MARPA-105606 format. One record per residue: residue in one letter; z, y, x of N, C-alpha, C in turn; residue number from 1. Coordinates in pm, whole numbers, plus 32768, in hexadecimal, padded with zeros to 4 digits. Layout:
N
PT residu  nup nnorth neast caup canorth caeast  cup cnorth ceast num
PT      A    Z      Y     X    Z       Y      X    Z      Y     X NUM
...
//
This chain:
85
PT residu  nup nnorth neast caup canorth caeast  cup cnorth ceast num
PT      X 28D3   2A79  1223 28A1    2AFD   1204 28FF   2B65  1243   1
PT      X 28C3   2BCC  127B 2911    2C35   12BE 2955   2C90  1258   2
PT      X 29C8   2CC5  127F 2A11    2D24   122C 29CA   2DAA  1230   3
PT      X 29A9   2DE0  11BD 2967    2E62   11B3 29C9   2EC5  1174   4
PT      X 29D5   2F38  11B3 2A25    2FA6   117D 29CA   301D  116E   5
PT      X 29CF   305D  10FA 2979    30D1   10E0 29CE   3141  10A4   6
PT      X 29CA   31B4  10E4 2A10    322B   10B3 29AE   3278  105A   7
PT      X 29DA   3299  0FE0 2983    32D9   0F7E 29CA   334B  0F35   8
PT      X 297C   3390  0EE2 29AC    33F4   0E83 2960   33DF  0E00   9
PT      X 299B   340D  0D94 2955    340B   0D13 28E0   346C  0D18  10
PT      X 287A   3450  0CC9 2806    34A7   0CBA 27B9   34BB  0D3C  11
PT      X 27BB   3459  0D92 2773    345E   0E12 26FD   33FF  0E08  12
PT      X 2682   3434  0E01 260E    33DB   0DF3 25FB   337E  0E6B  13
PT      X 2620   33AA  0EE2 2614    3353   0F57 2678   32E0  0F51  14
PT      X 26EF   32FD  0F1D 2753    3294   0F0B 2722   322E  0EA5  15
PT      X 26EB   3260  0E37 26B7    3207   0DCF 2649   31AE  0E06  16
PT      X 25F0   31E7  0E55 2582    319A   0E90 25B7   3130  0EF0  17
PT      X 2614   3154  0F45 264D    30F4   0FA5 2694   3082  0F5D  18
PT      X 26E2   30A3  0EF7 2728    303C   0EAA 26C5   2FE1  0E63  19
PT      X 2657   301B  0E33 25F0    2FCC   0DF1 25B3   2F64  0E4F  20
PT      X 2598   2F8D  0ECA 2561    2F30   0F2D 25C3   2EBE  0F47  21
PT      X 2642   2EE0  0F59 26A6    2E78   0F73 26B3   2E1B  0EFB  22
PT      X 26B0   2E53  0E83 26BA    2E00   0E0A 2642   2DA4  0DFC  23
PT      X 25CA   2DD5  0E18 2551    2D83   0E0E 2555   2D0F  0E72  24
PT      X 2594   2D26  0EE4 259F    2CBD   0F49 2613   2C5E  0F2C  25
PT      X 2665   2C7F  0EC8 26D6    2C2A   0EA5 2748   2C33  0F09  26
PT      X 2750   2CA4  0F4B 27B6    2CB8   0FB2 2835   2CF2  0F75  27
PT      X 28A5   2CB7  0F93 2924    2CF0   0F6A 2947   2D64  0FC7  28
PT      X 298D   2DC4  0F94 29B1    2E38   0FE6 2A31   2E76  0FB2  29
PT      X 2A6F   2EC2  100B 2AE3    2F12   0FE6 2AB1   2FA2  0FDA  30
PT      X 2AB9   2FDA  0F64 2A91    3065   0F50 2B0D   30BC  0F55  31
PT      X 2B07   3123  0FA8 2B75    3183   0FB3 2B41   3209  0F82  32
PT      X 2B71   3234  0F0F 2B45    32B2   0ED2 2B9A   3323  0F0A  33
PT      X 2B5F   3372  0F65 2BAD    33DD   0FA3 2BC3   3453  0F46  34
PT      X 2B7D   3457  0ED3 2B9C    34BF   0E72 2C1A   349C  0E24  35
PT      X 2C36   341A  0E17 2CB0    33ED   0DD4 2D25   33DE  0E35  36
PT      X 2D06   33C7  0EB3 2D6D    33B7   0F1A 2D4B   3411  0F91  37
PT      X 2D59   3495  0F80 2D32    34F2   0FEB 2D82   34E0  106B  38
PT      X 2DF5   34A1  1062 2E45    348A   10DB 2E00   3427  113B  39
PT      X 2D9B   33DD  1108 2D51    337E   115D 2CD5   33BC  119D  40
PT      X 2CB5   3439  1179 2C41    347C   11B5 2C4D   3489  124E  41
PT      X 2CC1   34B3  1284 2CCC    34BB   1316 2CB5   3433  135B  42
PT      X 2CE2   33C8  131B 2CCB    3341   1351 2C35   3325  1357  43
PT      X 2BED   3348  12ED 2B5C    3333   12EA 2B19   3382  135A  44
PT      X 2B3C   33FF  1368 2AFF    3455   13CD 2B19   341E  1459  45
PT      X 2B93   33F1  1471 2BB3    33B8   14F4 2B64   3338  150D  46
PT      X 2B62   32DF  14AC 2B19    3260   14BB 2A83   3277  14CC  47
PT      X 2A50   32E2  148C 29C0    32FD   148D 2997   3358  1501  48
PT      X 29EE   336C  1561 29CA    33BC   15D6 29B1   344E  15B7  49
PT      X 29F9   3483  1553 29EE    3510   1532 2993   352F  14BC  50
PT      X 294D   34CC  1489 28F7    34E4   1415 294E   34FF  139B  51
PT      X 2925   3562  134C 2976    358B   12DA 2933   3570  1253  52
PT      X 28B5   3546  1253 286D    352E   11D7 2886   34A1  11A5  53
PT      X 286C   348C  1125 2873    3406   10EA 27E9   33DD  10BD  54
PT      X 27CE   335D  10B9 2829    32F1   10DD 2831   32DE  1174  55
PT      X 289C   32A3  11A0 28AA    326F   1229 28C2   31DA  1219  56
PT      X 2872   318B  125E 2870    30FB   1247 2895   30B2  12C8  57
PT      X 28EC   3050  12B8 291B    2FFE   1329 2906   2F6C  1307  58
PT      X 28D1   2F22  1367 28C6    2E91   135A 2921   2E58  13C5  59
PT      X 298D   2E19  139A 29F5    2DF3   13F8 2A2C   2E73  1434  60
PT      X 2A39   2E77  14B7 2A6A    2EF0   14FB 29F8   2F4D  1521  61
PT      X 297C   2F22  150A 2907    2F70   1535 28E0   2FD8  14CD  62
PT      X 28D5   3055  14FB 28A7    30C2   14A5 280F   30C0  14A6  63
PT      X 27D2   30B0  1431 2740    30B0   142D 2708   3134  13FC  64
PT      X 275D   318F  13D0 272F    3213   13A7 2731   3225  1311  65
PT      X 26D2   3275  12E1 26C9    3294   1254 265E   3242  120E  66
PT      X 2639   3270  1199 25D8    3228   1147 2551   321B  118E  67
PT      X 251D   3289  11C3 249B    3284   1207 249E   3225  127E  68
PT      X 250D   3223  12C6 251B    31C7   1338 2519   3137  1308  69
PT      X 255E   311A  129B 2560    3093   1265 24D5   306A  1234  70
PT      X 248F   30C5  11F1 2409    30A7   11C1 23A9   308C  1235  71
PT      X 23B9   30D7  12A2 2364    30C0   1318 2381   3037  1355  72
PT      X 2400   3011  135C 2423    2F8B   138E 23E7   2F1F  1335  73
PT      X 23EB   2F35  12B2 23B4    2ED4   1255 231D   2EC8  1266  74
PT      X 22D9   2F3A  1271 2247    2F3A   1280 221A   2EF6  1301  75
PT      X 226C   2EFE  1368 2248    2EC2   13E9 2276   2E30  13F5  76
PT      X 22B7   2DFD  138A 22E5    2D73   138C 2366   2D5B  13D8  77
PT      X 23AC   2DC7  13FA 2427    2DBB   1447 24A6   2DB8  13F3  78
PT      X 249B   2DDB  1373 2514    2DE3   131F 2549   2D59  12FA  79
PT      X 24F2   2D01  12CC 251F    2C7C   12A0 256A   2C30  130D  80
PT      X 253A   2C30  138B 2589    2BEC   13F3 2614   2C29  1407  81
PT      X 261F   2CAD  13FB 26A3    2CEE   1407 26FF   2CC3  1396  82
PT      X 26C5   2CAD  1321 2712    2C84   12AC 2729   2BED  12AA  83
PT      X 26ED   2BA6  130A 26F4    2B14   1311 26B8   2AD4  1295  84
PT      X 2647   2B09  1268 2602    2AD1   11F2 2598   2A6E  121E  85
//
């Protein structure tokens, strides 16, 4: 299974939705809460190619985008192969 990293904030409905999808798939992930660790926000922005919104989701070293991007990958059948499911 691929390593998933997701940058989130509290009270973010898109973060909640993305985490729900990962949980339903039984995927382990590293959640980085940038509201609790604001010093990691610049790292997220750099890794995400300048994107500043949350969530920002990475599978391995690959940036897949935010919640809507992940949902689109799932709907097209491309998410599970990336997750090695």
